[in-house]
matplotlib code that plots the C-alpha trace (Angstrom):
import matplotlib.pyplot as plt

x = [-9.4, -9.9, -13.1, -15.1, -22.4, -24.6, -26.3, -27.1, -30.9, -31.5, -35.2, -34.7, -36.3, -38.3, -38.3, -40.1, -38.7, -37.8, -41.1, -41.8, -40.2, -40.7, -40.4, -44.0, -45.0, -42.9, -44.5, -47.9, -47.1, -46.0, -49.3, -51.3, -49.4, -50.2, -53.8, -54.0, -52.4, -55.1, -52.9, -54.6, -51.6, -47.9, -45.2, -42.0, -38.4, -36.0, -33.2, -30.0, -29.6, -26.3, -24.3, -24.4, -23.2, -21.4, -22.4, -21.2, -23.0, -22.4, -23.8, -26.7, -28.4, -29.9, -31.5, -33.0, -34.3, -35.9, -37.7, -39.0, -40.3, -42.1, -43.6, -44.8, -46.7, -48.9, -49.8, -52.8, -51.0, -47.3, -46.1, -42.3, -41.1, -37.6, -35.7, -35.4, -39.2, -39.5, -40.1, -37.2, -38.0, -37.8, -34.6, -33.0, -34.3, -33.0, -29.6, -29.1, -31.2, -32.0, -33.0, -29.4, -30.2, -33.5, -32.7, -32.8, -36.2, -38.8, -41.8, -44.6, -47.0, -45.4, -48.2, -46.8, -44.8, -43.1, -41.9, -38.5, -37.7, -34.4, -32.5, -29.7, -28.6, -26.3, -25.4, -27.4, -28.0, -26.2, -28.3, -28.9, -31.2, -32.6, -34.3, -36.5, -37.7, -40.5, -39.6, -42.1, -41.5, -39.8, -37.5, -39.5, -39.8, -43.4, -42.7, -39.8, -39.8, -37.2, -36.7, -34.6, -33.0, -31.7, -28.1, -29.2, -31.3, -28.3, -25.6, -23.5, -23.9, -21.4, -22.5, -19.8, -16.7, -13.3, -11.8, -14.4, -11.7, -10.2, -13.6, -14.4, -11.2, -12.4, -15.8, -14.1, -11.8, -14.7, -16.7, -13.7, -13.0, -16.6, -16.6, -13.2, -13.1, -16.7, -19.2, -22.0, -23.6, -23.7, -26.0, -25.3, -27.4, -25.6, -26.0, -24.5, -26.7, -26.5, -27.1, -30.9, -30.8, -31.5, -29.5, -26.9, -24.7, -23.5, -21.4, -19.8, -16.9, -18.0, -20.8, -21.0, -22.1, -22.6, -22.9, -25.8, -24.9, -27.2, -26.3, -28.3, -26.4, -24.0, -21.0, -17.7, -16.8, -13.9, -14.4, -11.9, -12.0, -10.6, -10.7, -10.7, -6.9, -6.6, -5.5, -6.6, -7.3, -9.3, -12.0, -11.6, -14.2, -14.7, -16.9, -16.9, -19.6, -23.1, -25.9, -28.1, -30.7, -29.7, -28.7, -25.4, -24.4, -20.8, -18.7, -19.3, -16.5, -17.8, -16.9, -15.9, -17.5, -16.9, -16.6, -15.9, -12.7, -12.1, -9.9, -10.4, -13.3, -14.5, -15.8, -14.9, -15.8, -16.3, -15.8, -17.5, -15.8, -18.0, -17.3, -19.3, -16.3, -13.7, -11.0, -12.0, -11.9, -8.5, -7.0, -8.3, -8.2, -4.8, -5.2, -3.3, -2.9, -1.2, -2.1, -4.9, -3.7, -5.7, -6.5, -6.0, -9.4, -8.9, -5.4, -6.8, -9.0, -6.4, -7.9, -9.3, -8.6, -12.2, -12.0, -9.0, -9.1, -6.2, -6.6, -7.3, -8.0, -11.8, -12.1, -13.5, -17.2, -17.2, -20.0, -18.8, -19.9, -19.0, -20.7, -19.7, -20.9, -20.0, -20.5, -19.3, -17.7, -18.5, -17.5]
y = [-44.7, -45.8, -47.2, -46.2, -46.3, -45.8, -45.9, -49.6, -49.9, -52.4, -52.4, -54.2, -57.3, -59.3, -63.1, -64.9, -62.6, -65.6, -67.4, -66.5, -69.0, -67.5, -64.2, -64.5, -64.9, -61.8, -59.6, -60.8, -59.5, -56.2, -56.1, -56.7, -54.0, -51.5, -52.5, -51.8, -48.4, -47.6, -47.7, -48.8, -49.1, -48.7, -48.2, -49.7, -49.4, -52.3, -50.5, -51.9, -55.6, -56.2, -58.8, -58.9, -55.7, -54.4, -52.3, -54.9, -57.6, -60.6, -61.9, -63.4, -60.0, -59.9, -63.3, -61.9, -58.9, -61.2, -63.1, -59.9, -58.7, -62.0, -62.0, -58.4, -59.3, -61.6, -58.9, -56.6, -53.3, -53.5, -52.5, -52.6, -49.4, -48.8, -46.2, -44.0, -43.6, -43.2, -39.9, -38.0, -39.1, -42.8, -42.2, -40.6, -43.3, -46.0, -44.3, -43.5, -46.2, -43.7, -40.3, -39.3, -37.1, -35.9, -32.3, -33.3, -34.9, -33.2, -31.5, -33.7, -32.3, -34.2, -35.6, -39.1, -41.1, -44.4, -47.1, -48.8, -52.5, -52.8, -56.1, -57.7, -61.3, -63.7, -67.4, -69.5, -73.2, -74.1, -71.7, -67.9, -65.8, -62.6, -60.0, -57.6, -54.3, -52.2, -48.5, -45.7, -42.3, -41.0, -44.0, -45.5, -49.3, -50.4, -54.1, -56.5, -60.2, -62.9, -65.5, -68.6, -70.0, -73.5, -73.9, -75.4, -72.3, -70.0, -72.4, -70.8, -67.3, -65.3, -63.8, -61.2, -60.0, -61.7, -58.5, -58.2, -58.0, -55.0, -53.4, -53.9, -52.0, -49.2, -49.2, -48.9, -46.2, -44.2, -44.5, -43.3, -40.4, -39.4, -39.3, -37.6, -35.1, -34.3, -32.2, -33.7, -30.3, -30.9, -33.7, -35.7, -38.0, -39.8, -42.8, -44.5, -44.8, -47.3, -46.3, -46.7, -44.2, -46.8, -47.0, -49.8, -51.7, -54.4, -53.6, -55.6, -54.8, -52.3, -50.8, -47.0, -45.2, -41.8, -40.4, -38.1, -36.0, -33.7, -31.7, -29.9, -26.6, -25.0, -27.3, -27.9, -31.6, -34.0, -37.6, -40.1, -43.6, -46.9, -49.7, -53.5, -53.7, -51.1, -48.2, -44.8, -42.1, -39.0, -38.6, -35.5, -32.8, -29.7, -27.8, -29.0, -26.6, -28.0, -25.5, -26.4, -28.9, -29.2, -32.6, -32.6, -35.4, -36.5, -36.9, -33.2, -33.0, -33.0, -36.2, -38.1, -41.4, -43.5, -47.0, -50.2, -51.8, -55.5, -57.8, -56.5, -57.6, -56.9, -54.2, -50.6, -47.3, -43.7, -41.3, -37.9, -35.2, -32.1, -28.7, -25.4, -23.5, -24.3, -22.9, -25.5, -28.3, -27.3, -26.8, -29.9, -32.5, -34.0, -35.6, -38.7, -41.5, -44.9, -48.2, -48.1, -48.6, -48.6, -45.1, -43.5, -41.9, -40.2, -39.1, -37.7, -35.3, -34.3, -35.5, -32.7, -30.0, -28.9, -27.8, -25.6, -21.8, -21.2, -17.8, -17.7, -21.4, -21.1, -24.2, -22.5, -23.4, -24.8, -27.2, -30.5, -34.0, -37.4, -40.0, -43.4, -45.2, -48.9, -51.2, -54.6, -55.4, -59.0, -61.1]
z = [15.3, 18.9, 20.0, 22.6, 30.5, 37.3, 39.9, 40.7, 41.1, 43.8, 44.7, 48.0, 46.5, 49.0, 49.6, 46.9, 44.1, 42.0, 42.4, 38.7, 36.4, 33.0, 31.3, 30.3, 34.0, 34.9, 32.2, 33.4, 36.9, 35.3, 33.4, 36.5, 38.4, 35.6, 35.7, 39.5, 38.9, 36.3, 33.3, 30.1, 27.8, 28.5, 26.0, 27.6, 26.6, 27.4, 29.2, 30.5, 31.2, 33.0, 34.8, 38.7, 40.3, 37.2, 34.2, 31.7, 29.9, 27.6, 24.3, 26.3, 26.5, 23.0, 23.9, 27.0, 25.1, 22.5, 25.3, 26.8, 23.4, 22.8, 26.3, 25.9, 22.8, 25.0, 27.5, 27.3, 28.3, 27.6, 24.2, 23.7, 21.9, 20.6, 22.6, 19.5, 19.7, 23.4, 25.3, 26.7, 30.3, 29.5, 27.6, 30.7, 33.0, 30.7, 30.5, 34.2, 35.9, 38.7, 39.7, 39.6, 36.6, 38.1, 37.3, 33.6, 33.7, 31.5, 33.1, 34.4, 31.9, 29.0, 26.8, 26.5, 29.0, 28.7, 31.2, 31.3, 31.9, 33.6, 34.3, 36.3, 35.9, 37.7, 37.9, 40.2, 40.7, 37.4, 35.4, 35.2, 37.3, 35.7, 37.8, 35.8, 37.2, 35.7, 36.3, 35.9, 34.3, 37.5, 37.7, 40.6, 40.7, 39.9, 40.1, 40.3, 39.6, 38.8, 36.1, 36.1, 32.9, 32.9, 31.7, 28.3, 27.6, 27.7, 26.4, 23.7, 25.1, 27.2, 30.5, 30.7, 28.8, 29.3, 30.7, 33.5, 36.2, 34.6, 34.1, 37.8, 38.6, 36.3, 38.0, 41.5, 40.2, 38.7, 42.0, 44.0, 41.6, 41.7, 45.5, 45.9, 43.0, 42.1, 44.0, 41.8, 41.4, 37.7, 36.6, 33.4, 31.3, 28.4, 26.3, 23.2, 20.1, 17.2, 13.6, 14.1, 17.0, 19.7, 23.0, 22.7, 25.2, 22.9, 19.7, 17.0, 14.7, 12.0, 14.1, 13.9, 17.1, 18.5, 22.0, 23.2, 26.3, 28.3, 31.4, 34.0, 33.6, 31.1, 31.0, 29.4, 28.8, 28.0, 26.9, 28.3, 26.7, 28.1, 25.5, 26.0, 25.8, 28.6, 26.4, 27.8, 25.2, 24.7, 22.0, 19.8, 20.3, 18.2, 20.6, 24.2, 25.4, 26.3, 27.1, 30.0, 29.1, 25.5, 24.0, 22.2, 19.8, 19.4, 17.3, 16.5, 13.9, 10.3, 8.4, 11.5, 12.7, 15.8, 14.3, 16.2, 14.9, 14.5, 16.6, 20.1, 22.2, 25.7, 28.0, 27.2, 28.9, 28.1, 31.1, 30.8, 32.8, 33.0, 34.6, 34.8, 33.4, 30.8, 33.2, 35.8, 33.2, 31.9, 35.4, 37.0, 34.2, 33.3, 29.8, 30.7, 28.1, 28.0, 29.7, 32.3, 35.8, 39.1, 40.2, 36.8, 36.6, 39.9, 39.0, 35.7, 37.7, 40.3, 43.5, 45.7, 43.0, 42.9, 46.5, 46.0, 46.2, 43.7, 42.2, 38.5, 38.1, 38.1, 40.3, 43.4, 43.8, 40.2, 39.7, 38.2, 37.7, 36.1, 34.1, 32.8, 29.7, 29.6, 26.6, 25.4, 22.0, 21.0, 18.0]

ax = plt.figure().add_subplot(projection="3d")
ax.plot(x, y, z, "-o")
ax.set_aspect("equal")
plt.show()
């Protein structure tokens, strides 16, 4: 079957951000920042690490993650925890990178809270610059610092998928559709999990994954996929209703797995369309398929439809929102 995440955290990094030259140095600054905040021990999830201003990444990311894990072992306070073992707050921060899903954050009296290490990287001076940001339980930056990797350190890895130009069009299309067709009254948190239950952004042929979706209020959803070849499709759902605050796992059809197929590589997207009523979902969303073309996500949602007063459609004052999961399939 077909294969199958927003907000760009830019912490207004000051001059001197890249004074740190190693991951170990960066984690040390994170450790010192935690000490100044009176934190004795901090479980930290490695969240998204993506290329430039996109949501995509290349095969270099597992290398970066490994360097972060090794550096954390030499700090006094930071302990890397798999996302499957993290608290719900950290999972939401890792998935959304922001307070965009703030309505979904657990109460502040949660017994245990984790931090998130988020990353952005780009080419610079013949090598690669990686900016790491330590986010607290409310998605607020605690500390940011930069690392420089010489070309020979990242040789043999890819920095981004081959179809990055198409993915940038998808990103632009999604942003325009979110602005023009969504009132964002409905907040969404979603992520893709691997077979171990950890959040994943890089897949390989044969991998089996699932999606976990949570919404701020009762919602009805549709899942639109765009694969690396540009094919647009819709994932099958047995029950598209998500109660407020409850996490739903997809696929929800017994005996069905979402499995990565062989032979096609690159960035792929899942667009989550959510509405407070099923009538609004059915009247606004056109289940278009075929080859992706610019503007297709907006056309799918019927630009401006959510503002209409058409009797019987259920669209008037309907809360709705959108969310995008992006991942990369590598060889």
